[in-house]
C-alpha positions as CSV (number, residue, x, y, z in Angstrom):
1,X,-0.2,-0.2,-0.1
2,X,1.1,3.3,-1.0
3,X,1.8,5.9,1.6
4,X,0.0,8.6,2.5
5,X,0.5,12.1,1.1
6,X,-0.4,15.7,2.4
7,X,-0.1,18.7,1.2
8,X,-0.9,22.7,2.6
9,X,-3.8,24.2,1.6
10,X,-4.9,27.6,2.1
11,X,-8.1,27.9,2.4
12,X,-10.4,30.9,1.5
13,X,-11.7,31.4,5.0
14,X,-10.7,34.2,8.0
15,X,-8.7,31.2,9.7
16,X,-5.2,31.5,11.8
17,X,-3.0,29.7,8.9
18,X,-3.2,27.2,6.0
19,X,-4.9,23.5,6.6
20,X,-3.1,20.2,6.0
21,X,-5.4,18.2,4.3
22,X,-4.9,14.1,2.5
23,X,-3.8,13.9,-1.2
24,X,-6.4,10.9,-3.3
25,X,-4.2,8.6,-5.0
26,X,-6.3,9.7,-7.8
27,X,-5.0,12.7,-7.2
28,X,-1.3,12.0,-6.2
29,X,0.1,13.1,-10.1
30,X,-2.1,15.9,-10.8
31,X,-1.6,18.0,-7.4
32,X,0.8,21.3,-8.0
33,X,1.4,24.7,-6.2
34,X,-0.5,27.4,-7.2
35,X,-3.9,25.7,-8.0
36,X,-7.5,26.4,-6.9
37,X,-9.2,23.0,-5.1
38,X,-12.3,21.9,-3.6
39,X,-11.4,21.2,0.3
40,X,-13.8,20.0,2.9
41,X,-14.3,23.1,6.0
42,X,-16.6,21.6,8.8
43,X,-19.9,20.9,7.2
44,X,-19.2,23.0,3.9
45,X,-17.3,22.8,1.2
46,X,-14.4,25.7,0.5
47,X,-11.7,26.5,-2.0
48,X,-8.6,26.7,-1.7
49,X,-5.1,27.2,-3.0
50,X,-2.4,24.6,-2.8
51,X,0.5,25.7,-1.4
52,X,2.9,23.0,-1.1
53,X,3.6,19.4,-0.5
54,X,3.9,18.0,3.4
55,X,7.1,16.8,4.4
56,X,5.7,14.7,7.6
57,X,2.2,13.2,8.1
58,X,0.0,15.6,10.7
59,X,0.1,14.9,14.2
60,X,-4.0,14.0,14.0
61,X,-6.2,12.8,10.9
62,X,-7.5,15.0,8.6
63,X,-9.9,15.4,5.6
64,X,-9.0,14.5,1.8
65,X,-8.8,17.0,-0.7
66,X,-12.4,16.5,-2.9
67,X,-11.3,17.9,-6.7
68,X,-9.0,19.8,-8.2
69,X,-10.5,23.0,-9.7
70,X,-7.9,23.9,-12.4
71,X,-5.5,21.9,-14.2
72,X,-3.5,25.2,-14.3
73,X,-2.0,26.7,-11.2
74,X,-4.3,30.0,-10.5
75,X,-1.0,31.6,-9.2
76,X,2.9,30.9,-10.1
77,X,5.7,30.3,-7.4
78,X,6.4,34.3,-7.4
79,X,2.8,35.3,-7.1
80,X,2.4,33.2,-4.3
81,X,5.3,34.4,-2.4
82,X,4.1,38.0,-3.1
83,X,0.5,36.9,-1.5
84,X,2.7,35.4,1.2
85,X,4.5,37.6,1.9
86,X,1.1,40.3,2.3
87,X,-0.6,38.4,4.9
88,X,2.6,38.1,7.1
89,X,3.1,42.2,6.5
90,X,-0.3,42.8,7.2
91,X,-0.8,40.3,9.9
92,X,-4.0,39.3,7.7
93,X,-4.9,35.2,7.0
94,X,-3.3,33.9,3.9
95,X,-6.8,32.7,2.7
96,X,-8.5,36.4,2.9
97,X,-5.1,37.6,0.9
98,X,-5.9,35.3,-1.7
99,X,-9.7,35.9,-1.7
100,X,-8.3,39.8,-2.8
101,X,-6.4,37.9,-5.5
102,X,-9.2,36.2,-7.2
103,X,-12.5,37.2,-8.8
104,X,-15.2,36.4,-6.7
105,X,-16.6,33.5,-9.1
106,X,-13.6,32.1,-8.3
107,X,-13.5,31.8,-4.7
108,X,-17.1,30.2,-4.9
109,X,-17.9,26.5,-5.2
110,X,-20.0,26.8,-8.0
111,X,-22.9,23.6,-7.9
112,X,-23.4,23.6,-11.5
113,X,-21.2,25.5,-14.6
114,X,-22.3,29.0,-14.8
115,X,-24.3,30.1,-17.5
116,X,-23.2,33.5,-17.0
117,X,-22.1,34.9,-20.5
118,X,-19.3,37.8,-20.3
119,X,-20.7,40.8,-21.5
120,X,-19.6,43.8,-22.2
121,X,-19.6,46.4,-19.7
122,X,-22.6,48.5,-20.4
123,X,-20.7,51.9,-19.3
124,X,-18.0,51.1,-22.3
125,X,-18.4,53.1,-25.6
126,X,-17.3,52.0,-29.3
127,X,-13.2,51.5,-29.0
128,X,-11.9,54.6,-29.7
129,X,-9.8,55.0,-32.6
130,X,-6.0,54.0,-32.0
131,X,-4.2,57.3,-32.1
132,X,-0.3,58.1,-32.5
133,X,1.4,59.3,-29.4
134,X,1.7,63.2,-28.8
135,X,5.3,64.6,-28.9
136,X,6.6,64.9,-25.6
137,X,7.6,68.0,-23.8
138,X,11.6,68.3,-23.4
139,X,10.3,67.5,-19.4
140,X,8.5,64.8,-19.9
141,X,11.2,63.4,-22.4
142,X,13.4,63.8,-19.6
143,X,12.0,61.8,-17.6
144,X,11.5,58.9,-19.7
145,X,15.3,58.7,-20.3
146,X,16.1,58.9,-16.7
147,X,13.5,56.1,-15.8
148,X,14.8,53.3,-18.9
149,X,18.6,54.7,-17.8
150,X,17.9,53.5,-14.3
151,X,16.3,50.5,-15.7
152,X,19.5,49.2,-17.4
153,X,21.3,49.9,-14.3
154,X,19.0,48.5,-12.1
155,X,15.6,46.6,-13.3
156,X,13.8,47.4,-9.9
157,X,13.1,50.8,-9.5
158,X,10.7,53.2,-7.6
159,X,10.1,56.2,-9.1
160,X,8.0,59.4,-8.1
161,X,6.8,61.7,-10.7
162,X,5.3,64.6,-8.8
163,X,3.9,67.0,-12.0
164,X,1.6,69.7,-11.5
165,X,-2.1,69.4,-12.8
166,X,-2.2,69.0,-16.0
167,X,1.1,68.8,-16.6
168,X,1.2,65.5,-18.9
169,X,2.1,62.8,-16.6
170,X,-0.2,60.4,-18.0
171,X,1.4,60.9,-21.4
172,X,5.4,59.6,-19.1
173,X,3.3,56.5,-18.3
174,X,1.9,55.4,-21.7
175,X,5.3,56.4,-23.1
176,X,6.8,54.1,-20.2
177,X,4.7,51.4,-20.9
178,X,4.8,51.6,-24.9
179,X,8.5,50.5,-24.6
180,X,8.1,48.2,-22.1
181,X,5.0,46.5,-24.5
182,X,7.5,46.7,-27.6
183,X,10.1,44.4,-25.6
184,X,7.2,41.5,-25.2
185,X,6.5,42.6,-21.7
186,X,2.7,43.6,-20.0
187,X,2.2,46.7,-17.5
188,X,-0.4,47.3,-14.7
189,X,-1.7,50.8,-14.3
190,X,-3.6,51.6,-10.7
191,X,-5.9,53.7,-9.9
192,X,-7.8,54.7,-6.6
193,X,-11.5,55.4,-7.7
194,X,-13.9,53.5,-10.2
195,X,-15.2,57.0,-11.6
196,X,-11.8,57.3,-13.0
197,X,-11.2,53.9,-14.9
198,X,-13.8,55.3,-18.2
199,X,-11.8,58.3,-19.2
200,X,-8.5,56.6,-18.2
201,X,-9.3,53.3,-19.9
202,X,-10.4,55.6,-23.4
203,X,-6.6,57.2,-23.2
204,X,-5.0,54.1,-23.6
205,X,-6.6,52.0,-25.6
206,X,-7.0,54.9,-28.0
207,X,-3.0,54.4,-27.9
208,X,-2.9,50.7,-27.8
209,X,-5.3,49.1,-29.3
210,X,-8.5,47.0,-28.4
211,X,-5.6,44.5,-25.9
212,X,-6.5,46.2,-22.6
213,X,-8.0,45.5,-19.6
214,X,-10.0,46.8,-17.0
215,X,-10.4,45.8,-14.0
216,X,-13.0,47.0,-10.7
217,X,-15.7,45.9,-8.6
218,X,-18.2,47.7,-10.9
219,X,-17.8,44.8,-13.3
220,X,-20.1,41.7,-13.0
221,X,-18.5,38.3,-11.9
222,X,-18.1,37.2,-15.3
223,X,-16.5,40.3,-16.4
224,X,-14.2,40.4,-13.9
225,X,-13.2,36.6,-14.4
226,X,-12.8,36.8,-18.0
227,X,-10.3,40.1,-17.4
228,X,-8.7,37.7,-14.9
229,X,-7.8,35.0,-17.3
230,X,-6.7,37.0,-20.3
231,X,-3.9,38.3,-17.8
232,X,-2.6,34.5,-16.9
233,X,-2.8,33.9,-20.6
234,X,-1.1,36.4,-21.4
235,X,-3.1,38.2,-24.2
236,X,-4.1,41.5,-22.5
237,X,-0.8,44.2,-22.8
238,X,-1.8,46.1,-20.3
239,X,-4.4,46.7,-17.2
240,X,-6.2,49.5,-16.0
241,X,-8.5,48.6,-12.4
242,X,-8.5,49.5,-9.0
243,X,-6.4,48.3,-5.9
244,X,-7.5,44.6,-6.6
245,X,-6.1,44.4,-9.4
246,X,-2.5,44.9,-8.2
247,X,-2.8,41.1,-7.7
248,X,-3.7,40.1,-11.3
249,X,-1.8,37.3,-12.9
250,X,0.8,38.6,-15.2
251,X,3.2,35.9,-16.7
252,X,5.0,38.4,-17.9
253,X,5.1,41.7,-16.2
254,X,7.4,45.0,-16.9
255,X,6.1,47.7,-15.0
256,X,3.7,49.0,-12.4
257,X,1.9,52.6,-12.4
258,X,-0.2,53.7,-9.4
259,X,-1.9,56.5,-10.3
260,X,-2.9,59.2,-7.9
261,X,-0.1,57.5,-5.4
262,X,-1.4,59.5,-2.4
263,X,-5.2,59.0,-2.5
264,X,-6.3,56.8,0.2
265,X,-8.3,54.6,-2.1
266,X,-5.8,52.7,-2.5
267,X,-6.0,51.2,1.2
268,X,-8.8,48.6,2.0
269,X,-10.1,49.3,5.6
270,X,-11.9,45.5,5.7
271,X,-10.7,41.8,5.7
272,X,-6.6,42.3,4.9
273,X,-6.3,45.7,5.4
274,X,-3.2,46.1,2.7
275,X,-2.3,49.7,1.1
276,X,-1.9,48.6,-2.7
277,X,0.3,51.5,-3.3
278,X,3.2,49.9,-1.0
279,X,2.6,46.4,-2.1
280,X,3.0,47.5,-5.4
281,X,6.3,48.7,-4.7
282,X,7.2,44.6,-3.2
283,X,5.5,43.1,-6.2
284,X,7.9,45.4,-8.3
285,X,10.5,44.4,-6.4
286,X,9.9,40.5,-6.3
287,X,9.2,41.1,-10.2
288,X,12.3,42.8,-10.5
289,X,10.4,45.7,-12.4
290,X,10.3,49.6,-12.5
291,X,7.3,50.9,-10.6
292,X,5.8,54.1,-11.3
293,X,3.9,56.9,-8.4
294,X,2.7,59.8,-9.6
295,X,1.0,62.8,-8.5
296,X,0.3,67.0,-8.1
297,X,-0.2,65.8,-4.6
298,X,2.1,63.1,-3.5
299,X,1.4,61.6,-0.2
300,X,3.9,63.2,2.7
301,X,5.7,60.0,3.0
302,X,6.1,59.4,-0.7
303,X,7.4,63.1,-1.0
304,X,9.8,62.3,2.0
305,X,11.5,59.4,0.7
306,X,11.9,60.4,-2.8
307,X,13.5,63.7,-1.3
308,X,16.0,61.5,1.3
309,X,16.9,59.3,-2.2
310,X,14.9,56.6,-1.3
311,X,12.5,57.0,-4.5
312,X,13.9,58.5,-7.6
313,X,12.3,62.0,-7.9
314,X,11.5,63.9,-11.3
315,X,9.0,66.8,-11.5
316,X,7.1,68.6,-14.1
317,X,6.6,72.2,-13.1
318,X,4.4,73.2,-16.0
319,X,1.1,72.1,-17.9
320,X,1.0,70.5,-21.1
321,X,1.0,72.9,-24.0
322,X,0.0,76.9,-23.0
323,X,-2.1,76.0,-20.4
324,X,-1.3,77.7,-16.9
325,X,-2.2,77.0,-13.4
326,X,-5.2,78.8,-12.3
327,X,-5.5,82.0,-10.4
328,X,-6.7,81.1,-6.8
329,X,-8.5,83.6,-4.8
330,X,-9.6,83.1,-1.1
331,X,-13.3,84.4,-0.3
332,X,-13.5,85.3,3.2
333,X,-16.4,83.2,4.9
334,X,-15.8,85.2,8.1
335,X,-18.5,87.7,9.6
336,X,-17.1,90.5,9.4
337,X,-19.0,93.5,11.1
338,X,-19.6,96.7,9.8
339,X,-19.5,100.4,11.4
340,X,-23.0,100.9,12.8
341,X,-23.8,97.3,13.2
342,X,-24.7,95.7,16.2
343,X,-23.7,92.3,17.4
344,X,-25.9,89.9,17.5
345,X,-28.6,91.2,15.6
346,X,-26.9,92.0,12.4
347,X,-24.6,88.7,12.6
348,X,-25.8,86.4,9.8
349,X,-28.0,83.2,11.2
350,X,-26.1,81.0,8.9
351,X,-23.2,81.4,6.3
352,X,-24.4,81.7,2.9
353,X,-23.5,78.4,0.7
354,X,-22.6,80.2,-1.8
355,X,-21.1,84.0,-1.5
356,X,-22.2,87.0,-3.9
357,X,-18.3,86.4,-5.3
358,X,-19.0,83.0,-6.3
359,X,-22.6,83.5,-7.7
360,X,-21.1,87.2,-9.8
361,X,-18.1,84.4,-10.9
362,X,-20.7,81.5,-12.3
363,X,-22.7,84.3,-13.8
364,X,-20.0,85.3,-15.8
365,X,-19.1,81.8,-17.1
366,X,-22.6,81.2,-18.2
367,X,-22.2,84.1,-20.3
368,X,-18.9,83.1,-21.8
369,X,-20.8,79.8,-22.0
370,X,-17.9,77.9,-20.1
371,X,-17.9,75.0,-17.3
372,X,-18.0,74.9,-14.0
373,X,-17.3,73.0,-11.2
374,X,-18.8,73.2,-7.5
375,X,-17.1,71.3,-4.9
376,X,-18.6,70.2,-1.6
377,X,-17.0,66.8,-0.4
378,X,-20.6,66.1,1.8
379,X,-23.4,64.1,-0.2
380,X,-27.3,64.3,0.8
381,X,-29.5,67.3,1.2
382,X,-29.0,68.3,5.1
383,X,-26.2,66.5,7.9
384,X,-29.1,65.6,10.2
385,X,-32.9,66.6,11.3
386,X,-33.3,68.3,14.4
387,X,-36.9,69.1,15.8
388,X,-37.4,72.5,16.7
389,X,-39.9,71.6,19.5
390,X,-38.0,68.8,21.8
391,X,-34.7,69.2,20.0
392,X,-34.8,65.3,18.8
393,X,-32.5,64.2,16.4
394,X,-33.2,60.8,14.0
395,X,-30.2,58.5,14.8
396,X,-29.0,55.1,13.1
397,X,-29.9,52.1,15.5
398,X,-26.6,50.6,14.1
399,X,-24.7,53.1,14.3
400,X,-24.1,56.1,17.3
401,X,-23.9,58.7,14.1
402,X,-26.8,61.0,13.2
403,X,-29.0,60.2,10.3
404,X,-28.1,62.4,7.0
405,X,-31.3,63.5,5.0
406,X,-31.6,63.0,1.4
407,X,-34.4,64.8,0.2
408,X,-35.1,62.6,-3.1
409,X,-37.5,60.1,-1.8
410,X,-37.4,61.5,1.7
411,X,-34.8,59.2,3.3
412,X,-32.7,59.5,6.1
413,X,-29.4,57.4,5.3
414,X,-26.4,56.5,8.0
415,X,-23.4,57.1,6.0
416,X,-21.3,54.3,7.7
417,X,-23.8,51.1,7.5
418,X,-26.0,52.7,4.5
419,X,-29.6,52.1,6.8
420,X,-32.2,53.5,5.3
421,X,-35.3,54.7,6.6
422,X,-38.4,57.4,5.7
423,X,-37.9,60.9,7.0
424,X,-40.6,61.3,9.9
425,X,-43.1,63.7,8.7
426,X,-43.8,64.6,12.6
427,X,-41.2,64.2,15.3
428,X,-41.2,60.6,17.1
429,X,-40.8,62.0,20.6
430,X,-43.2,64.8,20.6
431,X,-45.1,65.0,17.7
432,X,-44.3,68.4,16.2
433,X,-44.2,68.8,12.7
434,X,-41.2,71.8,13.4
435,X,-38.1,70.1,11.4
436,X,-34.9,72.2,11.3
437,X,-32.6,70.8,8.2
438,X,-28.8,71.3,9.9
439,X,-26.0,71.7,7.7
440,X,-25.5,71.2,4.1
441,X,-24.6,68.4,1.1
442,X,-24.5,68.1,-2.5
443,X,-28.3,67.9,-2.7
444,X,-28.9,71.1,-1.5
445,X,-26.1,72.7,-2.8
446,X,-27.9,71.5,-6.3
447,X,-31.2,73.2,-5.1
448,X,-29.6,76.2,-4.6
449,X,-28.0,76.4,-8.1
450,X,-30.8,75.6,-9.7
451,X,-32.6,78.5,-7.5
452,X,-30.0,81.1,-8.5
453,X,-29.2,79.6,-12.4
454,X,-32.7,77.9,-13.4
455,X,-31.6,78.5,-17.1
456,X,-28.5,76.8,-16.6
457,X,-28.4,72.9,-16.7
458,X,-27.2,71.5,-13.8
459,X,-25.7,68.0,-12.6
460,X,-24.8,66.8,-10.0
461,X,-22.0,63.4,-9.4
462,X,-21.7,61.3,-6.0
463,X,-22.2,58.4,-5.0
464,X,-26.0,59.0,-5.2
465,X,-26.2,59.4,-8.7
466,X,-23.3,56.9,-9.5
467,X,-24.8,53.9,-8.0
468,X,-26.2,52.1,-11.5
469,X,-23.4,50.8,-13.7
470,X,-22.4,53.0,-16.2
471,X,-23.8,56.1,-14.3
472,X,-19.8,57.5,-14.2
473,X,-19.4,57.9,-17.9
474,X,-22.6,58.9,-18.7
475,X,-22.7,62.1,-16.8
476,X,-18.8,62.9,-17.4
477,X,-19.5,62.3,-21.3
478,X,-22.2,65.0,-20.8
479,X,-20.0,67.1,-19.4
480,X,-17.4,66.4,-22.0
481,X,-20.3,66.9,-24.9
482,X,-21.0,70.3,-23.6
483,X,-24.6,69.1,-22.4
484,X,-23.4,70.5,-18.8
485,X,-23.1,73.9,-17.2
486,X,-22.8,73.4,-13.9
487,X,-21.7,70.0,-12.0
488,X,-21.7,70.0,-8.6
489,X,-20.0,67.0,-6.9
490,X,-18.0,65.7,-4.0
491,X,-14.3,64.0,-4.4
492,X,-15.4,62.1,-7.1
493,X,-14.9,65.5,-9.3
494,X,-12.0,66.3,-7.6
495,X,-9.1,63.9,-9.4
496,X,-8.1,63.0,-13.1
497,X,-10.6,64.6,-15.2
498,X,-9.5,66.6,-18.0
499,X,-12.1,68.9,-19.8
500,X,-10.8,71.6,-21.4
501,X,-14.2,74.0,-20.7
502,X,-14.5,73.9,-17.4
503,X,-12.9,77.2,-17.0
504,X,-13.9,78.0,-13.3
505,X,-13.9,75.7,-10.1
506,X,-15.8,76.8,-7.0
507,X,-14.7,75.4,-3.5
508,X,-17.8,76.0,-1.2
509,X,-16.2,74.8,2.4
510,X,-12.8,74.5,1.8
511,X,-11.9,73.5,5.2
512,X,-14.3,71.4,6.3
513,X,-11.9,68.8,6.0
514,X,-9.5,70.4,8.5
515,X,-12.0,70.0,11.6
516,X,-11.2,65.9,12.1
517,X,-9.5,64.6,14.5
518,X,-6.4,63.1,12.4
519,X,-3.2,64.0,12.0
520,X,-3.3,64.0,8.3
521,X,-6.5,66.1,8.1
522,X,-4.0,69.1,7.2
523,X,-2.6,66.7,4.5
524,X,-5.7,65.5,2.8
525,X,-7.2,69.6,2.6
526,X,-4.1,70.3,0.8
527,X,-4.6,67.4,-1.3
528,X,-8.3,67.8,-1.7
529,X,-8.2,71.5,-2.7
530,X,-5.5,71.3,-5.1
531,X,-6.9,68.1,-7.1
532,X,-10.0,70.3,-7.8
533,X,-8.6,73.4,-8.5
534,X,-6.7,71.9,-10.7
535,X,-9.8,70.4,-12.8
536,X,-10.1,74.9,-13.8
537,X,-7.7,75.9,-17.2
538,X,-6.7,73.0,-18.5
539,X,-6.5,74.1,-22.4
540,X,-5.9,77.8,-23.5
541,X,-8.9,79.6,-21.7
542,X,-7.3,80.8,-18.2
543,X,-8.9,79.2,-15.0
544,X,-10.6,80.6,-12.0
545,X,-10.8,79.0,-8.5
546,X,-12.7,80.5,-5.9
547,X,-11.9,78.9,-2.1
548,X,-14.2,80.1,0.5
549,X,-13.6,79.6,4.0
550,X,-13.7,80.1,7.0
551,X,-10.0,79.2,8.1
552,X,-8.5,81.6,4.9
553,X,-4.9,81.7,7.2
554,X,-4.4,78.2,7.7
555,X,-1.1,76.7,6.2
556,X,-2.9,74.4,3.8
557,X,-5.0,76.6,2.5
558,X,-2.7,79.2,1.7
559,X,-0.1,77.0,0.7
560,X,-2.8,75.4,-1.9
561,X,-4.1,78.9,-3.0
562,X,-0.7,79.9,-3.9
563,X,0.2,76.9,-5.6
564,X,3.4,76.1,-2.9
565,X,4.0,72.8,-2.6
566,X,7.7,72.5,-1.5
567,X,6.2,74.9,0.6
568,X,3.2,72.8,2.8
569,X,5.8,70.0,2.7
570,X,7.7,71.6,4.5
571,X,5.4,72.7,7.1
572,X,3.8,69.0,7.5
573,X,6.9,67.2,7.9
574,X,8.4,69.6,10.1
575,X,5.1,68.8,12.2
576,X,5.5,64.9,12.0
577,X,8.4,64.7,12.8
578,X,7.8,67.1,16.3
579,X,4.9,64.5,16.8
580,X,6.6,61.5,16.1
581,X,3.6,60.7,13.1
582,X,5.0,58.7,9.7
583,X,7.5,59.3,7.8
584,X,9.2,59.8,11.2
585,X,7.8,56.6,13.3
586,X,5.4,53.7,12.0
587,X,1.7,53.7,13.5
588,X,-0.5,50.0,14.2
589,X,-3.8,50.8,15.3
590,X,-5.3,47.7,17.5
591,X,-9.1,47.8,17.2
592,X,-11.1,45.7,19.8
593,X,-14.5,45.5,18.6
594,X,-18.4,43.4,19.9
595,X,-21.9,44.0,20.7
596,X,-21.7,45.2,24.4
597,X,-19.9,48.0,25.0
598,X,-18.7,47.0,28.5
599,X,-17.4,43.7,27.2
600,X,-15.3,46.1,24.8
601,X,-14.4,48.2,27.3
602,X,-12.8,44.8,29.3
603,X,-11.2,43.6,26.4
604,X,-8.9,46.7,25.5
605,X,-8.0,46.9,29.3
606,X,-6.5,43.2,28.8
607,X,-5.3,44.2,25.3
608,X,-2.9,47.2,26.5
609,X,-1.9,44.8,29.6
610,X,-0.9,42.2,27.0
611,X,1.1,45.1,25.3
612,X,3.1,45.9,28.2
613,X,4.0,42.7,28.9
614,X,6.1,42.5,25.4
615,X,10.0,42.2,25.7
616,X,11.6,45.4,27.1
617,X,13.6,45.5,23.7
618,X,10.6,45.5,21.8
619,X,9.0,48.2,23.4
620,X,12.1,50.5,23.8
621,X,10.7,54.0,21.9
622,X,7.3,52.4,21.4
623,X,4.5,54.7,22.6
624,X,1.4,52.5,23.6
625,X,-1.6,55.4,23.1
626,X,-4.9,54.3,24.4
627,X,-7.1,52.6,24.9
628,X,-9.7,54.9,23.8
629,X,-13.2,54.6,21.8
630,X,-13.0,55.5,17.9
631,X,-14.6,58.5,16.9
632,X,-17.8,56.9,16.0
633,X,-18.0,54.4,18.7
634,X,-20.7,52.6,17.6
635,X,-21.4,51.0,13.8
636,X,-22.7,48.5,12.5
637,X,-24.4,47.5,15.9
638,X,-20.4,46.8,17.0
639,X,-19.0,48.8,20.1
640,X,-15.0,49.8,19.2
641,X,-12.3,51.0,21.2
642,X,-8.9,51.0,20.0
643,X,-5.3,51.3,21.0
644,X,-2.7,53.2,18.6
645,X,1.1,52.5,18.7
646,X,4.0,54.5,17.6
647,X,7.6,52.4,16.7
648,X,10.8,53.3,15.3
649,X,11.0,53.4,11.8
650,X,13.5,50.4,11.6
651,X,11.4,48.0,14.3
652,X,8.8,45.2,13.2
653,X,6.4,44.2,15.9
654,X,4.2,42.0,13.5
655,X,6.2,38.5,15.3
656,X,5.0,39.9,18.6
657,X,1.3,40.8,17.1
658,X,0.5,38.2,15.4
659,X,1.2,35.8,18.7
660,X,-1.2,38.3,20.8
661,X,-3.9,37.8,17.7
662,X,-3.2,33.8,17.5
663,X,-3.6,34.0,21.3
664,X,-6.3,36.3,21.7
665,X,-9.0,33.1,22.5
666,X,-7.3,32.6,25.0
667,X,-7.4,36.3,26.5
668,X,-9.8,38.0,25.1
669,X,-13.7,37.7,26.6
670,X,-15.7,36.2,24.5
671,X,-18.1,37.5,21.7
672,X,-14.9,40.3,21.0
673,X,-12.9,40.3,18.0
674,X,-9.1,42.0,17.9
675,X,-8.5,44.1,14.6
676,X,-4.9,44.6,13.6
677,X,-4.5,48.0,11.4
678,X,-0.8,47.9,10.2
679,X,0.2,51.2,8.6
680,X,-3.3,52.6,9.3
681,X,-4.7,55.1,6.9
682,X,-7.5,56.0,9.2
683,X,-6.2,55.9,13.1
684,X,-9.5,57.3,14.1
């Protein structure tokens, strides 16, 4: 009788580690690393990925593999190594990391062969006519030549391309991609949001023809699987996609581009909490290829690394062609007492959404038949409802947060868990009917603009208006075809879009993001303002930006208004160094969550005790802050308390934290879960 053979399998489930399975005699010669297999897991069947054969039998009996799902491996050995590295670094189960790397259709056991047909993306247009590349400017040419000179010396390198808005960074990307494709290699271009993929895809398809794929969560399961298979077979020259496209199984990858590298959307906030930009650098190093990071507003961490020689730094100071950076005017929203005014009697009860100065400029733009963008980074009609008789405010039953009022269909929505209910006509507490609508969002702003400019063609672009497939492209196509005079939107309109007839940008409340209790508040504000201002004047017609603010003297606003990028980074990095934040210290967030508030508090206190018992040598120079409740303590019926750790840059706490995660069932009260976020983007 032949000896039994065993294999280690990463099951696609939130398990601590791989499981060992027995290889049936019928599959002994067919099992190879990287294959998907069907395995029993408890009372159900699950998909797993073969890692390696075990050299010795397990200490206890184990179950058999049921079936091989793919004859060809889903992952090469190098891709498996990359996934294992990501799993170890981000303290995430390998099965969960593999879940990110596969289309959803390949993570499930299908009872029957799927009848789903691959359909064309309904948001897609007929393939654009392929065109020859534009002539590069001297600055663009110099950057491309420097990148390929470096490539000859060392295949792996990280390049930060820091170019002002409208400077033609995409042309640099495309020339580098063209050269790598000409060498027989493939390329990957990451973009942060689905809203940027249609326009980006059009640009690349015009340049490289039909062998360009797209990959993001807005596609159907069948579409994602089809694109994934094309990548694996090597039939795609280029893939454009959001963060999950990073894991695409290219057989001959030659270049990775991360556009808008500073964007927080590259960080996944659930399950395996990885950062796609940082993992792109890791994958490029493993593949021994270059990676290009591009932005008009690089992250503080990337800018610091580039200026200190860890990344190659390339700068483009001027816009492409004859376009110039827009003139920015700051509108001070603070009430100024005029001579003879009485204090409270003449003070406005609420600030106007649209200042007289902004209304005047919008009117001029409409007269000139030029387009305008109006930016407010909050959707909905009103932040919350308030009963004027008793003070009652509708709150989410699942989260510790007020419900946002959306006037369309009179709905109240939680922007954390998406709970939805009809807006009450009478107060549930006192039966009164007098509601005060507090605050504002893009829906209310759109209404106010329609009241001021009834003849204008006005549209809105936010999560509410882009929930249907193809809606991003439909709105942007209307803007491109001059069917929209005024576009109101959230940060969806702030990045990457290029429309020559947009000559005016109005930023309604520029300092709104400054009030977040987060050390990155100034950076995010600077990035957002610079990016949205950059939509104006991208052709011959000069652009103007009106930036409304209650804190016009804040350095994030003054540097954005003055296009003073270096001055912003100098001030921000000095503050980060003084306070001990990245890029000078590493961060770790440890969050305990559960259904009972008191149990969560007990659990997080036990966690802190465990942390303080770590070896003194490991804790040297480490700050343990907290525990404290998260800014919104209750979300989706779970209470959340956290501890923030700061460590020296060279210190790895992963082994110690991995042990704490592994043993949490022995010391954490029942019903609680510990989540560790390595290099968090959101610390509140």
